[in-house]
C-alpha positions as CSV (number, residue, x, y, z in Angstrom):
1,M,-25.5,-26.7,0.3
2,V,-25.5,-26.9,4.1
3,L,-24.4,-23.7,5.9
4,D,-22.3,-23.8,9.1
5,E,-25.2,-21.9,10.8
6,Q,-27.5,-24.9,10.2
7,V,-25.0,-27.4,11.6
8,T,-23.5,-25.6,14.7
9,G,-25.9,-22.7,15.2
10,K,-23.1,-20.2,14.6
11,R,-22.5,-17.7,11.8
12,L,-19.2,-17.6,10.0
13,F,-17.2,-14.5,10.7
14,Y,-14.2,-13.7,8.5
15,I,-11.5,-11.7,10.1
16,Q,-8.2,-10.6,8.6
17,Y,-5.1,-11.9,10.5
18,R,-3.2,-9.0,12.1
19,G,-0.9,-10.9,14.5
20,Y,-1.4,-11.6,18.2
21,E,-4.2,-9.0,18.5
22,T,-6.3,-11.1,16.2
23,I,-5.8,-14.2,18.3
24,K,-6.7,-12.2,21.5
25,F,-9.8,-11.0,19.8
26,I,-10.9,-14.5,18.8
27,K,-10.3,-15.8,22.3
28,S,-12.4,-13.0,23.8
29,L,-15.2,-13.9,21.4
30,E,-15.0,-17.5,22.6
31,K,-15.1,-16.4,26.2
32,V,-18.4,-14.6,25.8
33,E,-19.7,-17.5,23.7
34,A,-20.5,-15.3,20.8
35,P,-22.8,-17.0,18.2
36,I,-20.1,-16.8,15.5
37,R,-17.4,-19.0,14.2
38,P,-14.3,-16.9,13.4
39,I,-12.4,-17.8,10.2
40,I,-8.9,-16.1,9.8
41,V,-8.2,-14.9,6.3
42,M,-4.9,-13.5,4.8
43,T,-6.5,-11.1,2.4
44,K,-4.8,-7.7,2.5
45,L,-7.0,-4.8,3.1
46,K,-5.5,-2.9,0.2
47,S,-6.7,-5.5,-2.2
48,V,-10.3,-5.1,-1.0
49,L,-10.6,-1.3,-0.7
50,P,-9.9,1.2,-3.5
51,S,-6.7,3.2,-3.3
52,L,-6.8,6.6,-1.8
53,K,-3.6,7.6,-3.6
54,A,-4.0,9.7,-6.7
55,P,-3.0,7.8,-9.9
56,M,0.4,8.7,-11.2
57,E,0.7,10.6,-14.4
58,L,1.8,8.5,-17.3
59,S,4.5,11.0,-18.3
60,I,6.4,10.9,-15.0
61,A,6.5,7.1,-14.7
62,S,10.0,5.6,-14.6
63,N,11.6,2.1,-14.6
64,V,9.2,1.0,-17.4
65,V,9.1,-0.8,-20.7
66,Y,7.1,1.4,-23.1
67,K,5.6,1.4,-26.5
68,L,5.5,4.5,-28.7
69,T,3.1,4.5,-31.7
70,C,3.1,7.0,-34.6
71,C,-0.4,8.5,-34.8
72,G,-0.3,8.7,-38.6
73,C,1.0,5.3,-39.9
74,R,0.7,3.3,-36.6
75,S,4.4,2.3,-36.7
76,T,5.6,1.3,-33.2
77,Y,8.8,1.4,-31.1
78,V,9.4,-0.6,-27.9
79,G,12.1,0.5,-25.4
80,F,12.8,0.8,-21.7
81,T,13.9,3.7,-19.5
82,T,14.8,4.3,-15.8
83,R,14.1,8.0,-16.2
84,H,10.8,9.8,-16.6
85,L,9.0,8.6,-19.7
86,I,8.3,12.2,-20.9
87,T,12.1,12.8,-21.0
88,R,12.6,9.7,-23.1
89,K,9.7,10.6,-25.4
90,K,11.2,14.1,-26.1
91,E,14.6,12.4,-26.9
92,H,12.8,10.1,-29.4
93,M,11.0,13.1,-31.0
94,G,14.2,15.2,-31.4
95,K,16.0,15.5,-34.8
96,R,18.4,12.6,-34.0
97,G,15.7,10.4,-32.3
98,I,14.0,7.5,-33.9
99,F,10.7,9.4,-34.4
100,G,12.5,12.5,-35.5
101,K,13.9,10.5,-38.4
102,H,10.6,8.6,-38.9
103,F,8.6,11.8,-39.3
104,K,10.7,12.8,-42.3
105,D,9.6,9.6,-44.1
106,C,6.1,9.3,-42.7
107,Q,3.6,10.6,-45.3
108,Q,0.5,10.0,-43.1
109,N,1.7,12.1,-40.1
110,I,0.8,15.8,-40.5
111,H,0.6,16.6,-36.7
112,K,3.8,14.6,-35.8
113,E,2.3,13.1,-32.6
114,I,3.0,9.8,-30.9
115,E,1.0,7.8,-28.3
116,M,2.7,6.4,-25.2
117,E,1.8,3.1,-23.5
118,I,3.4,1.4,-20.6
119,L,3.9,-2.3,-21.2
120,K,5.7,-3.4,-18.0
121,R,7.0,-1.9,-14.8
122,S,9.9,-3.1,-12.6
123,H,12.2,-1.7,-9.9
124,R,14.6,-4.7,-10.0
125,G,17.2,-2.9,-12.1
126,M,18.3,-2.3,-15.7
127,I,19.1,-6.0,-16.4
128,H,15.6,-7.0,-15.5
129,L,14.2,-4.1,-17.6
130,S,16.3,-5.0,-20.6
131,I,15.1,-8.7,-20.4
132,M,11.5,-7.5,-20.2
133,E,12.1,-5.2,-23.2
134,A,13.5,-8.1,-25.2
135,L,10.4,-10.1,-24.4
136,C,8.1,-7.2,-25.3
137,I,10.0,-6.7,-28.6
138,R,9.5,-10.4,-29.4
139,E,5.7,-10.2,-28.5
140,H,4.8,-6.8,-30.2
141,K,7.2,-7.0,-33.2
142,P,7.7,-3.2,-33.5
143,D,8.8,-2.0,-36.9
144,L,10.9,1.0,-35.8
145,N,13.3,-1.0,-33.5
146,K,16.7,-1.2,-35.3
147,K,18.8,-3.0,-32.7
148,D,19.3,-6.7,-33.2
149,E,20.9,-7.4,-29.8
150,Y,18.5,-10.0,-28.6
151,I,17.4,-11.6,-31.9
152,H,20.3,-14.1,-32.2
153,R,20.9,-14.5,-28.4
154,P,18.9,-17.3,-26.8
155,L,16.8,-15.9,-24.0
156,R,16.8,-18.1,-20.8
157,I,14.7,-17.4,-17.8
158,R,15.5,-19.2,-14.5
159,I,12.7,-20.1,-12.3
């Protein structure tokens, strides 16, 4: 492998493109005849450096497709919500919720706890979330989902 330094005597210098200021900087390097060859890259700085933002709690996530799993018998439910996930989980665990009814029948579950997992996130609206929910239901095949809305309807995705 032949390096650029061996051919031209200059070292490769990768610089992120930041508009006109980047071009000005490269021209100033050429004026002083710096022993480097600048290569402009489009890599975003946020993809290279770790995030300084604290990670969001799972319970306050919204606009998500989620999977709830019974800790006793490992039965699952897939749904979507535009509200906080903890609010939706409490509704499912209530007497009239899907897990409230499930806990009456579940012999394995003494503690009556469920695990939460986020499958998909989207801020494109409820229609997009409901389509992603249908795809996740098809993929994960949860046994506690009762609605058959998308089973007989052909699912088409436009590209």
